[in-house]
N, C-alpha and C positions, 0 to 999 in steps of 0.2 A: 616454299622452302621453310622447313621448320628449324628449330634451334640446332638439333643435331646435324642437320645438313649444313647449316652455316658454319658450325665448328669444324666439320669436315673439310669444307671449302677453304677456311681460314688456314687450317693446318697444312693443306696441300700448297696453297699460295705462298705461305711464309716459310715452308720447310721445317715446321716444328711439330712436336707431338700433339695429338688431339687433347690430351690433358692440359698442356700449355695453352693451347688455342682457347679451350673452354675457360680457363682462368682469366685470360686476356678479355674474352668477350664478357664474362661476368663482371669483371673490373670496370670495363667501359660502361656497361648498363648501370652499375651501381653509382659511378661518378655522374652520369647524365641525370639519374634519378635524384641524387643529392642536390645537384645544381638547381634543377627545376623546383625542388621542394623549397629551396632558399629563394626562389624568384629569379635566378640567373638565367641567361640564355646560354645555349651551347651551340657554336657555330663550327661546322666542319666545312671549310672552304671547298666549294665545288659539289659537295654532297648535299648539304642543306643545314637548316637551323631548327633546333628544338627550342621552344619557348612556352611560357605559360600565359593564359588569357583568362581574365575574370569574366564569367558569364553572369549577368544580372539576374535577379529574381524575376520570374514571369508567371503569368496566369495562363493556364491551359484547360482543355476540357477533357474529361475522362470519356473515351470513346464508347465505353460499355454502358454507362449511366447517364452521360451528358452533363454530369455535375462539374462545376468549375473547381479547379484544384490550383494551389500555388506551388510552383516548383522553385525550391530555394536557390539562392545564388551559390555558385561554386566556381573553383578554379580548375581549368582543364589544361592538358598538355596538347601542344599543336606542333606540327612538323611542316616546314616549308621547304620543298626541294630546291637544291642549288641548280645552277646552269648545266653543269656536267652531267648531273643525275637526269635532269629534264631532257637533255639531248640524248642520253643513252636510252631512255625509255621511248622516245619518239623515233 
């Protein structure tokens, strides 16, 4: 499912226009992005939790040359599915 298909499904489920559904989706994505950028968690009970995790600096090997390289530390976004989502998928 891509964004357009999700917007269409949201509009049908909520009985709203596609334009309003797209605004709602964009607003939700923006709110989640801002919260994660601040280091906050976003929990949607039953659906899942969005959070950030700090990945430490590490050493790896370039597969082409065999040279050792350093991969810098960074913060990544993670998603942990909730029980209702996990049950729906299984």
